[in-house]
C-alpha positions in Angstrom: -65.8 -140.2 -43.6 -69.0 -138.6 -42.4 -72.0 -137.9 -44.6 -73.5 -134.8 -46.1 -77.3 -135.2 -46.4 -79.1 -133.3 -49.2 -82.8 -132.4 -48.8 -84.0 -130.9 -52.1 -87.5 -129.8 -53.1 -87.0 -130.9 -56.7 -84.5 -132.5 -59.1 -83.0 -129.2 -60.4 -82.4 -128.1 -56.8 -80.8 -131.5 -56.0 -78.2 -131.1 -58.8 -77.2 -127.7 -57.4 -76.8 -129.2 -53.9 -74.7 -132.1 -55.4 -72.3 -129.6 -56.9 -71.9 -127.9 -53.5 -71.7 -131.2 -51.6 -68.8 -132.5 -53.7 -66.6 -129.7 -52.5 -67.1 -130.9 -48.9 -65.3 -134.2 -49.7 -67.7 -136.3 -47.7 -70.0 -139.2 -48.5 -73.2 -137.9 -50.1 -76.8 -139.0 -49.3 -80.1 -137.6 -50.6 -83.5 -137.6 -48.9 -86.0 -137.5 -51.7 -89.6 -138.7 -52.6 -88.4 -139.9 -56.0 -85.2 -141.9 -56.2 -84.8 -141.2 -59.9 -83.8 -137.6 -59.0 -80.6 -138.8 -57.3 -79.7 -142.0 -59.1 -76.0 -142.0 -60.0 -75.4 -138.6 -58.4 -75.1 -139.6 -54.7 -73.8 -142.6 -52.6 -77.1 -143.2 -50.8 -80.7 -142.4 -51.5 -83.2 -142.3 -48.7 -86.8 -142.5 -50.0 -89.6 -140.6 -48.2 -93.3 -140.3 -48.9 -94.2 -137.5 -51.2 -96.8 -136.1 -48.8 -94.7 -136.2 -45.6 -95.3 -133.4 -43.2 -92.5 -131.2 -42.0 -93.0 -132.4 -38.4 -92.3 -136.0 -39.5 -89.5 -135.0 -41.9 -87.6 -133.1 -39.3 -87.9 -136.0 -36.8 -86.7 -138.4 -39.5 -83.7 -136.3 -40.4 -82.8 -135.8 -36.7 -82.8 -139.6 -36.3 -80.1 -140.2 -39.0 -76.7 -141.4 -37.9 -73.2 -140.4 -38.9 -74.3 -137.1 -40.5 -71.8 -134.3 -40.5 -73.8 -131.8 -42.6 -77.4 -131.3 -43.5 -77.7 -129.3 -46.7 -81.0 -127.8 -47.7 -82.2 -125.6 -50.6 -82.8 -122.1 -49.5 -86.5 -121.7 -50.5 -89.1 -120.9 -47.9 -89.8 -124.5 -47.0 -86.1 -125.4 -46.9 -85.3 -122.6 -44.5 -88.2 -123.6 -42.3 -87.0 -127.3 -42.2 -83.4 -126.2 -41.6 -84.3 -123.9 -38.7 -86.5 -126.6 -37.0 -83.9 -129.3 -37.5 -81.2 -127.1 -36.0 -83.4 -126.5 -33.0 -84.2 -130.1 -32.6 -80.5 -131.2 -32.8 -79.4 -128.3 -30.5 -77.0 -127.0 -33.2 -76.8 -123.8 -35.2 -78.6 -123.2 -38.5 -77.0 -121.1 -41.3 -79.5 -120.0 -44.0 -79.0 -118.3 -47.4 -75.4 -119.4 -47.8 -73.7 -118.6 -51.1 -70.7 -120.9 -50.8 -69.2 -123.6 -48.5 -65.9 -125.4 -48.5 -64.6 -128.7 -47.1 -63.7 -127.1 -43.7 -67.3 -125.8 -43.5 -66.4 -122.2 -43.9 -69.5 -120.6 -45.4 -70.2 -117.3 -47.0 -73.5 -115.4 -47.0 -74.7 -111.9 -47.4 -74.7 -109.5 -44.5 -76.1 -106.1 -43.7 -79.0 -106.4 -46.2 -76.6 -107.5 -49.0 -74.1 -104.7 -48.5 -71.4 -107.1 -47.2 -70.3 -110.8 -47.1 -70.0 -112.7 -43.9 -67.5 -115.6 -43.7 -68.2 -118.0 -40.9 -66.3 -121.2 -39.9 -68.9 -123.6 -38.6 -67.5 -125.7 -35.7 -70.7 -127.3 -34.4 -71.7 -130.7 -35.7 -73.9 -131.7 -37.4 -74.0 -128.4 -39.3 -77.4 -127.4 -40.8 -77.0 -125.2 -43.9 -79.4 -123.9 -46.5 -77.9 -122.9 -49.9 -79.2 -120.0 -52.0 -80.7 -120.9 -55.4 -78.2 -120.5 -58.2 -75.2 -120.4 -55.9 -73.8 -123.4 -57.6 -74.2 -124.7 -61.2 -76.2 -127.9 -61.4 -74.2 -131.1 -61.6 -74.3 -132.2 -65.2 -73.4 -135.9 -64.9 -72.0 -138.4 -62.4 -71.4 -142.1 -62.1 -71.8 -142.8 -58.4 -73.3 -146.1 -57.4 -76.5 -145.2 -55.4 -77.9 -147.5 -52.8 -81.7 -146.9 -52.3 -83.4 -147.5 -49.0 -86.5 -146.2 -47.1 -85.9 -143.5 -44.5 -87.6 -144.6 -41.2 -90.4 -142.1 -40.4 -91.1 -141.9 -36.7 -94.5 -141.4 -35.2 -94.7 -137.8 -34.0 -97.4 -135.5 -32.7 -98.5 -133.3 -35.6 -98.3 -129.7 -34.4 -100.1 -128.4 -37.5 -103.4 -129.7 -38.9 -103.8 -129.3 -42.6 -107.4 -128.4 -43.3 -107.3 -127.5 -47.0 -104.9 -126.4 -49.7 -105.4 -123.4 -51.9 -103.2 -122.9 -54.9 -101.4 -119.5 -54.9 -101.0 -117.8 -58.3 -97.3 -117.5 -58.9 -97.5 -117.1 -62.7 -96.2 -119.4 -65.4 -92.9 -117.6 -65.7 -89.7 -119.0 -64.0 -87.5 -116.0 -63.6 -84.6 -118.1 -62.3 -84.2 -119.6 -65.8 -84.6 -116.3 -67.8 -81.5 -114.9 -69.5 -83.1 -111.5 -69.9 -85.6 -109.8 -67.5 -87.4 -106.5 -67.9 -88.6 -105.4 -64.4 -90.9 -102.6 -63.6 -91.7 -100.7 -60.4 -93.8 -97.9 -58.9 -92.8 -95.6 -61.7 -95.6 -97.3 -63.7 -98.8 -95.3 -63.2 -101.5 -97.7 -64.3 -101.9 -101.5 -64.6 -102.9 -101.0 -68.3 -99.4 -99.6 -69.0 -97.9 -103.1 -68.3 -98.7 -103.7 -72.0 -95.9 -101.3 -72.9 -93.5 -103.1 -70.6 -94.5 -106.5 -72.0 -94.0 -105.3 -75.6 -90.5 -104.2 -74.7 -89.8 -107.6 -73.1 -91.1 -109.5 -76.2 -88.7 -107.5 -78.4 -85.8 -108.4 -76.1 -87.0 -112.0 -75.8 -87.1 -111.3 -72.1 -89.3 -112.2 -69.1 -91.2 -109.6 -67.1 -90.3 -109.0 -63.5 -91.3 -106.4 -60.9 -90.6 -104.9 -57.6 -92.6 -106.0 -54.5 -95.3 -103.3 -54.6 -96.4 -104.2 -58.1 -97.0 -107.8 -57.1 -97.8 -107.7 -53.3 -99.5 -104.4 -52.9 -101.1 -103.5 -56.3 -101.3 -107.1 -57.4 -100.8 -106.1 -61.1 -98.5 -109.1 -61.6 -98.5 -112.6 -59.9 -96.1 -113.1 -57.0 -93.8 -115.3 -59.2 -92.7 -112.1 -61.0 -91.5 -110.4 -57.8 -87.7 -110.0 -57.8 -86.1 -109.2 -54.4 -85.2 -110.3 -50.9 -88.6 -111.8 -50.2 -89.2 -112.7 -53.8 -87.1 -114.5 -56.5 -83.4 -114.2 -56.7 -82.2 -114.1 -60.3 -79.0 -114.2 -62.3 -79.8 -113.2 -65.9 -77.4 -112.0 -68.6 -79.5 -108.7 -68.8 -81.6 -107.1 -66.1 -83.5 -104.0 -67.0 -85.0 -102.0 -64.1 -87.6 -99.6 -65.2 -89.2 -97.1 -62.8 -87.6 -98.9 -59.8 -86.0 -96.8 -57.1 -83.5 -99.4 -56.2 -83.9 -100.1 -52.5 -81.8 -102.9 -51.1 -84.8 -105.2 -50.7 -85.1 -105.2 -54.5 -81.5 -105.0 -55.6 -80.4 -108.0 -53.6 -82.6 -110.1 -55.9 -80.5 -109.4 -59.0 -77.0 -109.1 -57.6 -75.7 -111.8 -59.9 -77.0 -110.3 -63.1 -74.2 -109.8 -65.7 -75.5 -106.4 -67.1 -77.9 -104.1 -65.4 -79.7 -101.3 -67.2 -81.8 -98.7 -65.2 -84.4 -96.2 -66.3 -85.5 -93.7 -63.7 -86.7 -90.1 -63.7 -84.8 -89.4 -60.5 -81.0 -89.0 -61.2 -80.4 -89.6 -57.5 -82.2 -93.0 -57.4 -80.2 -95.7 -55.7 -80.8 -98.0 -58.6 -78.1 -96.1 -60.6 -75.5 -97.3 -58.1 -76.2 -100.9 -59.2 -76.5 -100.2 -62.9 -73.9 -100.7 -65.6 -75.9 -98.4 -67.9 -78.4 -95.7 -66.6 -80.9 -93.6 -68.4 -82.4 -90.6 -66.5 -85.8 -89.8 -67.9 -89.5 -90.4 -67.9 -90.2 -94.1 -68.6 -93.3 -93.0 -70.6 -90.9 -91.4 -73.1 -87.9 -93.7 -72.8 -89.7 -97.1 -73.2 -91.7 -96.2 -76.3 -88.4 -94.9 -77.9 -86.7 -98.2 -77.0 -89.6 -100.1 -78.5 -89.4 -98.0 -81.7 -85.7 -98.4 -82.1 -85.7 -102.2 -81.4 -88.5 -102.6 -84.0 -86.4 -100.7 -86.5 -83.4 -102.8 -85.8 -85.4 -106.1 -86.2 -86.9 -104.9 -89.4 -83.5 -104.3 -90.9 
């Protein structure tokens, strides 16, 4: 039986990858900086230095034997490693997959999220990255895990790290939020975010936004950006306020259970994604929502 090798960025991601890997019916190995992440969940644990460069990691992964599948987590770094590993091994790389089966038929979104592509992967080893939240984290397991160090070859470093600057992502983790109130360009001033935050507090919700609010106007940190190039979320409630609903944003909340939209334009694409829609000025609708929620809470 060949091996599926998991390369996660953190323990939570590892447990999602384990759930996916078990459907492949192969031996499972994990390449991690901390063996405690994977103890009991996989058959083999390969320990790597916590500060290993991607150049060395890709070379180390390419040197592993008896590997049928490399399974990454589809964040920015995971997709970079997957693409570079696929190129080094001379095999195809399939990023942003939402499901895989034992025959290595994968599913992933196509045409900007408007369709689903099903692809049977024939090349081996297969290099796949799995979208966050595609699988529920494995809750428990009783595998016996062997721990060993992964040989790290000497390679020419193509990138020289000169300094590291922390990027402000915000304290919020939208991937764990059960309710999200997101705002877009319908908001006229940064100061009006206070109104959105007040609504979110009444709903016990996190605050999200479309790309322009974070990337262009910088009214919120990047970690609040929901969309194709931001965070993909799957809350029980997603409220889109003043967001037009372009595919680049809606692909970020496709797995939400209930979607509520507020927009002044009755023809806005966001209403095609919404379970409930309110046509109107957010500066009238949101204060009314706040008022009614307060009255409900006060009895």
